[in-house]
N, C-alpha and C positions, 0 to 999 in steps of 0.2 A: 475566708479569713480568720472567722469566729469557730468554724467547725475543725480547723487544723489547731487551735490553741485547745479547745476541749479535747483533741486527741491525746496533744502532748502531754497534758495534766492527767488524763486518764491511763496512759503507758507508764507516768513516773507514780501515781496512785498504787496502781496494779503490781509495778513492780516493786515498790516498798510492801505491797501486804505479801506478796508470794515470798520476796526474800524475809520477812519477817517470820511466816510461816515454816520457811526452809530452816530459819536458824532455830526456831523452837524444836522443830520437829528432830534436827540435828543435835541440839543440846540435849534433848528428853534421850534420844537413842545412844549419844556417848555417856550418861548418868547411867542408864539402864543397861549400859553396856551389851547393846543387842547385836547380834551377829546374824547376818543376810549371806545366803550362797556359801555357807561355811568360810567367811572371811572373818577378818579381825575385827575388833568392835571400833577400833581409828578407820579401818578401810571402808567399814561398814558406814560411818559417820561422812566418810569423802563420797562415798557412791550417792548418800542421800544428798550431799549437796549438788553434786553433778546434775543429780536428777533435778533439784530443784531451781537449779539455773538454766537446763532445757526446758522446763516446765515454763519458766518467765520468756524465754525466747519464743518458745511455741507459741503462748498464750498474746504475746506483743506481735508478733507476725500475724496471727489469727485476727487480732483486733484492728491491726491497720490493713489488712486485706479485707475484712469485714467492712469497715469503715470507709474506706477509699477506692475508687473503682478505677483512678487514674494509676495508685500504685501497683494494684495487678495489672493492669493494662503494659505500664514499664516493666516489670519485672517477667512477665511470661510472654508476652509479646512485642518487647523490644527488638528482636531480630526481624521479624516480620515488618515493622515499623522502619525500621532502617531500611529492609528492603524496600518497600512503597516508598520511601522518601528518595533514594536513589534514583528509583525508577520514574518518579516525578520529576526528579533534577534532570533526568535523561528526555524525557519528553518536553520540556520547558527548553534546552538546548535544542532540540531538535526543532521544535516550532519556532524559534528565534531564528534557526538558519534557515527555515522555510521562508519566513517572513523577510528575512534579508534578499532570498533570492525572488520573491514576489517582488520587493521594490526594486531589483536591480532589472528584473523582465519588465515591470513599469517603467523605469528610466527610458529602457532600450525601445519599448515600444512608442512611448514619446517622441524619441530620436526620430525612429523610422517614421512614426506619423509627421514631423515636420520636414524629414528628407522627400517622403511623397509630396506633401504640398508645396517643395520647392522645385519638386520634376513636374508635378503638373503646371505650375507657374510658367515653366521653361517650354513645355510642350505649349501652352497657349499662344507664347511669343513666336515659336516655331511657326504655330499653324497662321499665326496673323501674317508672317513674313511670307509663308507658302501661297496664300490666298492674294498677298500683295503681289508677289511673284506671277502668280495665275491671270488676276487682271491686267498685267503689264503684257504678258504674253497673249490673251485674247485680244488686247488692243493693237498690238502689232501683226497678230492674223488679221485684223480688220482693215488695218491698212495695207497689208499684204494684198488681202482679195479687192481694195477699191483699187491697187495699182494694178493687179490683174484684169480687172474691168476695164480700166483705161486701155491697158494694153491691148486687150481682145478688140476694144472698139478700134482703137487704130489699127488693127490687124484686118478688122472687115473692111474699114475704109482702104486700107492698101490693097486688098484683095479685089475690091470692085474696081479701084483704079489701074491696078497691074494684074488683071487675071491673065494676062498672056505669058507673064514671067515666073516660068514654075520654081526656078533657082531661089528668088529672092522670097516666094512663098515657103520653102523649105526652112530657109534663114530663119523667118518668123515663127515658121513653127518650133524648130529649136528653141529659139528665145522662150517662147511659152511653155515648152517642156521644160526648161529650166527654171520659171517660175511656179508650174505647178509642182516639182521637186523640192523645192522649197517651202511652199505650202504645206505640202505632206509634211517636211521636217518640223515646221512649226506647230501640226497637227500632233505629230507622235510627241512634243515635247507637252502639249495642254494635255495629251491624254497620260503622260507620264506623271505629270504635275497633278494631274485629280486622282490619279493612283497612289501618289504620296499622301495628298491630304485624306484620302480615303483612310489609309493605315493609320494617319495621326488621328481621325475622327474616332476611329475602332479604339485607339489607345486612348483617348481623353474619355471615352463612353465607360470605358471598363474603371479607368481613374473616379470617375464620377460616382457610380455605384458604389465603390468600395467608400468614398468619402462619405456618401449620405448614408451607407449603414452606419456608420461611426460617430459621425457628428451632427446628423439631421440640419442639412444646410438649407432649410426650408426661408429663412430670411435672406440669404442671397439669393436665391432662386426668384425670392419676388422683387428684390431689388433687380435683378436681372430682367426682368420682366417688364419694369418699368424702363428701365435704358432703351430695351427693344422697341416698346412703346413709342419712344421719343424719337429713336433712329425712323422707326417708320412714318412717324409724323415728318421729320425731317427729308425723309426720301420722297414721301407724298409732295410738299414744297418743292424741292428740286424736280420734280415732275413736272409740277405745273410751270415752275420758270422755264424749263425745257418746252413746255408746250407752247408759251407764250414768246419764246423766242429771247428773253432778257436775261441771259445767262452773263454773270460777271467773270467767272473764274470757272474754267470747265477741269476735271479730272486730269491729274498729270500734267497740267497748265504750269509751266515756269513762272514763278514769282520775281526770283533774282538769281543769277549764276556768277560765278566767278572762278578763277584759277588762285590758287592759296599754296604756300609753301611755309610751314613754321618749324620750330626746334623744339618746343616745349608745350607743356599743354596750357600755361597761363597766356601765350600767343595766339593758341587755337581758342580758348576761348573768348577771347577779343575779337578775333576773326568770326568765329559762329555768332557771337553777339552781334557784331555790324550787320551780319548778313540777312539774322532774324529779324534785326530792326527795317533794314529796308523792304524785307519781304513782306511785312507788318505795313508798312507805309503803303505800299503797293496795291496790297488786299484791300486796305482800307479806302485808298481811292477808286479802286475799282467798283467794289461794292457799295460804298456810300459816299461818292464824291462830294465835295466840300465839308467834311467832316474833319475836326481837328485831327493830325496825325499822330498826335501822343498817346492816344489810347490804343488799348493791346486788343485786338481782334483775333489774331493767329495761335493756335494750341499745337504744342507738341509734347511727347512723352519725356519727362526728365532724364530717364535710363535715355533713351535714344541720343539725345544731346551728349550725355556722359561718355556714351561708347563711342560717338563720332568723334568727340574731342580728344580719347584715348587712342584712336583711328589715326588723326590727323598729327598726332605729336612725335611722328616718326622720321620726319625731316623729308619726307617725300613731296613732290609738286602733285595737288590734286586738282581735280575739277568739281566743284560743289554748285550742285541745284537744288533749290528750295522750290517744291511741285506741292502744288494743291491736292490733297486725299481726297476730295470729293466736288462736286457740282455746286456751286454757290451763284443764286440769282443776286441781280441789283436791289437793293434794299432788302439783304437777308433780315429776317425777323430777329434773329437772336443778337444782329448788329444793329439794327436799329432801335431795339428796345435797352441797349447798353448793359447787355447780360454780360455772364463771365464770358472769357475768351471761347469762341465756339467754330473758327474757322479752322479745320483740322489740315496740318501741313505735314512733310516729312522732308528730308533731306537725302540727297542721293551725293555718294563721293565716289568718285572714281579715279585711280592713279592717271594723272596725264602723261602716258607713255606713246612713244613713237608708234605709230600704225603702220604708216606705207614711209618706205625710203624713197629718195628722190630718183625718179624713173620709174617707178613700179605701175606695171600697168595695171587698170583699175577696170577697164569694160571696153568690149569691142561690137561692133556692129557690120553687117555687109551691105555695100550699097550697089546691089546687082544691075540697077538700070544704068544703063550709059548714057540716056539723057534723061535724066532726071531734071523735073522743074524747081523753083525756088521752093514753093510749098513741100514738095515729095523730099527735097534736102533738109528743111528745117525741120520737118516730123520725125526724119532720122536722126538728125541732130537732137531733138528734144529727147528722143527715145534712149539716145546715148547716153545723155545729161542723166534721166529719171534711172538707169540702170546703176550709172556710178554712184548718186545719192543713195540709191537702195543699197548695194552694198557697204556704202559707209556707215550708214546705219545700225546693219549686222553685224559690222566689226567693232561697234561701240563708239564711232565719232559723235559728239553733243552738236556741235556747230555744222551743218549741212549746207552750209552758204556754198556755191560753188563759183570761182573764180578761174575764167577763162583767159589765159593768155597773158596774167597779170590784168585782167581788165582792160587792155588794149582794143578796142573796138574796129582799128584798121587793119590788126592782124588777123583776128577772128572773119571780118569782111574778105580779106584778100584770101584767106584758107577756103573760105566757103567758094568764091568765083573761081580759083584753081581748081577745085575739085569738080565743079559744075562744067567748065570747060575742057575737063580734061578727056572726057568722051567714052571712058572705059571703067568697067567696075573696080572699085575699089575695096579695101577694108577700113574704116574709121574707127578709131580706138583713142584713147583718154588714159594720159599718164601723170603721175605726178610730179608737178614742177618744181616742187621742194619738200623735205620731208614734211608730213602730216601729223600732227599730235592730237590727241584726243578731243581738243577744244576745236580744231580743225583751224581755219576756213582749208576746204578741197580747194586747192591751188593747182590746177591740171594745165597741160598742153595738148592740143590735137594733134594724131597723124594719121595721115592718110598712107595706107601701105599697099603694094601689091607684090605677089608671089616672095614676101618677108623683104621688100626692098620699101624703104621710105620715099614717097614721093612728093608730098607735101607737108607741112609742120606748120604750127602757130610759132613755136619756139626752135632756138636752134637745136639741132640732133646733137650736137658735141655735148651739150651739158647733160646727157643721159648714157655716158658709156656703158656698153654691154648690153642693151636695151633688144639690138637684134639677134644678138646672140642666145640671149633668154629666150626668143620666138624659136 
């Protein structure tokens, strides 16, 4: 600021001095009436004044340029400075646009990460459901194997007793082959489920690698390790319980069941709450007899309950079962120590649909021995009933209790006595006595036919129109 004042004062003083000198020189030139370049004295004085003014301007600019570097730069480099300023402005705008694009990409990446996390959670739930389905299928396969072993034992006993009757042996081989085919179907279903689980495991592994590279989920892995350690401890406890034979609840064992039909979520919530309360009381009575029933010991995911409520709110009739998700022994430690609810359960809901129409044939077997004894006849009848129950389970019926001839004992005894005294080979059949729904029970009538003609029955044949035509 001080140098500017000094510069202004210097310019004023220099201008005054030069103007005074010019005036004096002009005056002297005018008085002397000098002539330059053959000009008149007056024109010569004018030329001297012009030269004096030019000198003033030149000296002023020289002084300014020599003293102020900013002025030199502004005068001689102004265009370049403006170009640099415009270029810097363009670079600033381009950098701003790039910053906006980076922020947009960051927001998109964040959204994609959230979506990937949601997809991973959905895959985990699907994997859990597939594993549960695999467990159910394996248990059904085990039941089928046990039934096959029972059937094969009965076959061996029948062969030893009826070695001379080749036709009956052929019939038994046919039934065993049918059971083997059903077992192979179950095995194929199991292999298909295992393949699906393998594919899901591969997808989960890929997702885990991607998430591990981005977020370093070391803390979650440690938490999962602790959870698995707890699970191992629980499984060891369950194994000890199985070894000692003091199991209170078995895996997939029913705690409570019922048939419901509601029209809205409020009613569905009330029904599910009541069923879970009954299931909690049943589990507490079996695991810790004598314990007050107001304690909560069962545990179920809130999402599963919400999905179940949404499903039940459609106004259809459903068969509801609350099942144990694992094996629990009497005096389970987590229950006895009054910890958080630890008895894992899940709810199975199936539409209560019509499975069999009245008069539909369920199973059949051949009675080839004309002179069958009471024992042989009862064994054949038991095999027929077991085949009926097996088919009912395969078709989704929950209650597999069988009622023959509406539980009329005299009708069943009369039927068996008639078959025994008939003295000729017959085909024994079970048919649905009334419409059979998912909830059961399996109400059946027995028929004894020969060459498509009904010989004996436990119920009136007129109740089943079109039965013989279907055969």
